[in-house]
N, C-alpha and C positions, 0 to 999 in steps of 0.2 A: 478707548478704541483709537486706532490710527487709520487714515485713509490710504489705500493703495490703488493704483490704477493698472488695469490691463487693457487688452484690446476691446473689451466691452464697456469700459468706463471705470468709474470709481466704485470701491466697495470697502466696507469697514472690516478691519482685522483687529483682534485683541492686541493691545499695546505690547504685551509680553510674549506674544506668539512668535515662534521661529518659522512657522508656515506663513504663506502669503495669500494673495488674492485668489489665485486659481484653486488653492486648497479649500478656501472658504466656499467658493462657488460649488465645488464638487460636494462638499459636505451638505450644502443646501439642496442640491439637485438629486443626489443619490442616497436618500434615506431609505435604504432597501432592506438590508439584513440585520443592521445593528451591530455587525462585526466589521472591524477594520481589516485592512490588508494584512495577510499573514506576516508576523514579525520577521520570519526568515526571508520572506520576499523583500522586505525593506532592507535588511542587512545585505542581501545579494545585490540589490540595486546600488546601495552605498559602496560596496566593494567595486562594482563596475564603474561608478563615478570616479572613484579613486584611481582606478586603472586608466581611465580616459584622461584624467587631468595630468597624470604622469606622462602618458603617451603624447598628449598635445604639447607638453613642455619639451619632450624628447625631440619632437620634429619642429621645435621653435614656432609653434602655433599658439603658445600661451606664455604670458609673463611668468617668470619663475616664482615671484612672490605670490602671485595669485594661485598658481598651481600648488604651492606649498600650503597656503591657507586652506584650499579645498581639501587637500590630503589630510591635514590635521583635523579639519572638521569631520571628515569621514571616519578617521580613527576614533574620535570621541563617540560617534554614533555606534560604530562597531563594538566599542567597549561597553555599550549599554546606556549611554546618556541620550536624552531627548526622545525617548521612546513614546512619550505622550504627545509628541508633535506630529505624529503620522495619523491623520484623521479621516482619510477617505474610506468609503465603504468598499468591501471586498468585491461586490458586484457593482460595476460602474460602466457607463457608456464611454465611448471615445477610445477604445482599444487599450486602455490603461494610461492614457495621457494624464489623467488626474493623479494617479499614484506616482507617475514619473515626475510631474511638476511639484507634487508635495515634497518628494525627496529633493528635487532641485532647489526649491525655496528654502527648505530647512538648512541644507548645506550652505547655500549662498548667504543666509542670514548669520549663521555661525561664523563663517569666514569673514563676512562684512564686519561683524562686531570685533573679531580678533584683529582686524586691520584698522580699527579706530572709527569705523562707521556706526550707523544706527540701524536698528531693525527696520526693514522695509524700504531702506533707501536704495540699495543695490548700486551704489555709485562706484564701489571698488570691486565687488564681486556680484555678477548678475546671474540669476537662475538659468536663463536661456543662453546668453552670450558666452558665459564662462563654464558653469557646471554642466550644461548640456551641449557643449561645443563638440562638433563632429558626431553628433548623435541624433537619433529620432526615437520617439516612443516605440517605433516599429522594429528597431533592432535591440533596444535595451530590455524591453519587457520579455520577449521570448528567451533572450540570453540569460537574464536573471532567473527566469522560471526554470530553465534547464539546470542551473546551479542548485536551486532549492530541491528540485526533484532528485538530483544525484545525492545530495546530503540525506534526504529522507529515505531514499532507497538503501543507503548504507545501513541505517538503523533497522529497516524492515528486514533486510537480508540477515542481519545478526539474529533477530527475533525468530525468523523462519528456521534458521539453522539450529537454534536452541530448541525449538519445538520438534524439529526433525530428530534431534539427538535424544529428546525425551521419549519419543515413540520407539526409537531404536533400543534404548535402555529397557523400556517396558517389554519389548519383544524378547530380549535375552532373558529377562526375569520370568517370563511366562511361557517360554518355548515348550515346556513339557505339559502344559495344560491344554487338553483337547476338548473341543466343543462341537456341537452340531452346527454345520454350516446351513445357511438358508438362501434359497433362491426363490423369487416371487413371494417372499416371506413365509415359504413353506419349507419343511425339513429337507435338507439336501445331504451331501456327504460330509465327512468329518474334516475339520481343519483345526490347527492349533492357534492359540492366541498369539504365539510368537509370529506366525505367518501373517496374521491380521495386522498386528502393530507394525511389523516390518513393512508391509504394503503401504500403510499410512505414511511412514517415513520416506518410502520410495516416491510416492506421489508428491510430497512436499519438495523432495530433492529435484524432481523434474521441473517444478515451478521455479526453484532457485536458479536452475540452469537457464530457463527461459528469460528470467529477469536479467541475468548477466549478459545474455545475448542482446536483449532489447536496449539496455542502458548505454551501450557503446554509441548509439546514434545521438545521444544527448551531448556528446563531446563536440559535435559539429555546430558552430554558432554563426549567426549572421551579424555579429558586432562589427560596426563600421560600414554596414550596408546602407545606413541611414533610412530615408523615408520608404523607398520601394525597391532597394537593392542596387541602385545605380551609384552609390557612394557620394551623392551630391553633398557639398559643404564639408567633405572630409578631405584633408590635404594628403598628398602622396606620402606613403610610408606610415600614416597614422593607423590604418586598419590593422596592419600586421603587428605593430607595436602595442596597440590596445589589446589585441588577443593575447599577446605574449605577457603583458603586465597583468591582465585578468587571470591568466593561468597561474602566474606566480602568487598573486594575492589569494586566490581561491583554493589553490592546492590541487587543482585538476588540470589535466593536459588537454585543454581545449584547442581546437583548430578551426581556422576560418572555413566556412562552407565553400565548397567548390563552385557552387552556383548561388550567388547572393540573392538573385531575384527569386529563385525557388525557395531559398531559406527564409525569405521575408513573406512570401505568399502562402506557403504551405506549412501547416503545423501537425501533419499526420504522425510525426514522431511521438506526440503525446498520446494519440489514440493507440499507437502500438504499445507504448509502455502500459497504458491503463488496461489494454486487453489482457496483458499478462496478469495484472491485479485481479481482473474479473475472473479469469480462468482459475487463478489460485483460490479466489473466493468460492467458486463453484465446487472445487475439490474439498476445501476446508469445511464448507457447509455440509457437504455430503458425508464427510468423516463424522461431523457432529451429529448428523442424523443417526448414524450407526450407534454412536455412543449413547444417545438418548434411548434408543430402542433396547440396547443391551443392558442399560441401567434401569429399565422400567420395572416397576414393582413398588415396594419390596416383596409383597405377597402375591399380587395378582398379575405380575408381568414376567418378563424374562429373568430379570435379576441375575444375569450372568456376570455383571460387574457392579461394583459399588464405587460411586464417586464421592470425593470428600464433601462432607456436609458444610455448607457455607452460610446458610441462613434459613430461618423458618419459612415454610413454603405456602402457608395458607392463613388467611385471617379468620377462617371459620373451622378448619379441620385441624385439631391439635396433633402435633407430632409429624405432620406432613412435611417432607423435605423435597424440594424440587431441584432438577438439574440446572440451576440458574446460570452457572458459568457457561455451560454448553449453549443454553438459550441466548445468552448475550452475544456469543460468538456467531451463532446463526444470524442474528439481527445485524451485526456488523457486515457480514457477507451480503445480506440483502441490500444494505445501504450502498456498499461498493458497486454492486451490480446495477443499482439505480443510477449511481454517479456515472457509470459507463455510458448510459443512454445520453446523459447531458453532455458528456465529453464528445461522444460521437456526433451529436448535433452541432456542437460548437465547431468541431473540425470541418464538418461538411458545409457549414453556413458561410464560409469565407467567400468573398467576391472580388474579382479583378485583382488588384495589386496587393491586397491586404486581407487578413482575417482579423476582424475587430472583436472577436468574442473570447479572447484569452482570459479576461478577468474571471468569468464564470468557470472556464476550463481549469484555471489554476486553483480556484477555490475548491473545486471538487477533487482534482488530482491530489492536492496536498492533504485534503481530508481523508481520502482513501488510504494514502500512504501512512498517515498517522494512526488512524483507527485500526488498520490491519496490524500494525506493529504492536499496538496495545493489546489487541485481541490475541495475538500469538503469545505474548508474554503472559497474559491472564490465563489462557487455556493451559499453558505449560505449568505454571506455578500453582494454579488453584484447582486444576482438575487432573491432568495426566500424571504429574509427578506423584500424587497421592492416590491414584486409582488402584483399586484392589480387584483381583479376579476372584469370583466366588467358585472355588474349585469343586466344592461338594455339589452345588447346583448343577454345574456343567457335567460332572461325572454321572449324576443321576439321569440327566437328559440323554447323555451318550448311551448309558446302559439300556434305557427303554426305547431308544430310537430305532427306526427301521432303516436308518441311513446306511447300515452295513450291507443292505441288499445289493448295492452296486458291486461290491467286492465278490459276491457269489456268482455273478454272471459268467465269469471265465470258466467256472467249474460246472455250472448247471444250465446255463443258457438264459436268455432274457425272459422267455415265456414262463419257464418253470419258476424262476425267481419272482416274477410278477405274481404268480399264484400264491407262492409262499408269503409274500408281503401282504397280499390281500387277506389271507387266512390269519396271519399274525395280527393284523389290524382288527379284523372282525371278532376275533376270539380273545383280544387283549393279551396275546402271548408275545414272547420275544422271537426274533428270527431263529435264534439258536434252538429254542424249544421246538418250533415247527419242523426245522430241518432234521433234528434228532428223532422227532415223532415219526417222520417218514423214512428214517434211516437212509438219508441221501448222501451223507458225507461222514467219514470217520470222525470221532470226537476230537482227537488231537489235531487233525487237519483243519477241522471246522474252527477250533479255537485260534489256530494260527491265522486263518483267513479273516476272522472277525475281530482280530486284535486291532483296536483303533490306531495304534502306533504305526501299523503297516500301511495305513491308508492315507497318510498325510504328506508323503514325500520326504524331502531331505531335511537336514538339520538347519537351524537358524544360526548363522555365523555371527 
């Protein structure tokens, strides 16, 4: 072990560790989840530190050799080295100071060693004086979090579009299969599977549009605002150059927030993004509810669709196969909806010049983005692509349904049709039989009226 000193005194650090005193203290204090900070968040912070080192050098606020050493250290971490040196828990007190200092210490020690120094000395490159120059936890943590959110949103959007296209393809495949619609879980009028699957795709498309609208706000960052938005300890020109360099390194067109105090105090942008994820989860879970009902059976349920069989469904009932893919997606949606409550509370709980609850917010936001992405991929590949419509079952239900009664109203009136439907139900007859028994409509006209294809509207394009 080596001894390192911080403002609280001396503390032991493993000899070969690239992290330092504050990282060790955080590891001791925040033994909460057993999960370290998301790797993407670490890389985002490292990219930010690289941008700030270059910007500080650009404005002659940092020695060129020190800046170069920091940049090379950042490049090593971005390339995948030193990943085991980031040790702080994903939920931590201090508004993310510990994860910020963990990154500062690792970068400083890598740079220190490259310049001929020893781990923990910080005589050539200091975690605070150099790596954190012109920065505060309060501007780097939300900025890095926005970068991670944008990257994860890209993957989610691809998965959502793929799922949407799977439903659209299934709509075209099944456009000629008519089934009995249901409202209140009771028989309603006819509808085609093409219309149903197209509607699922439309709903997902609406959520994709909402996602694109919401993520624009993530491009506004408070980098350079430092502690509370007043730019204290940041020299003239640094903020603009830091944002520019960060944009170049990250690949996103970030811009400096028009109100840095607002950008430091308020994190409602993350609540807005997650509200879209929550709304998508509500729609996705609702779609899954339909699929589970339509797949119920195979003998005692609706059995209108058959889902791909993925694994045995029971430890006691041989041959039972459950809709496990649909069920797991439902549960992902429940989890995201629960995350939304945590994020809402974290956004609301800010006080005065800062919101200190970003660690738990980011933990839940990143989780929602990742599990929704995997859920969309799983639903598409393991359920929707291989879904089959049971045409014979649907045809039989259509044939014996009283749903065609609605189509008779224009010819016979509501009250007469209501009596016909009641008689057909009580005598276990079809509508057609009862109408012909009473000689109410000519056979050819009746067949045209009761043709299910005339009751479902236009074609699926």
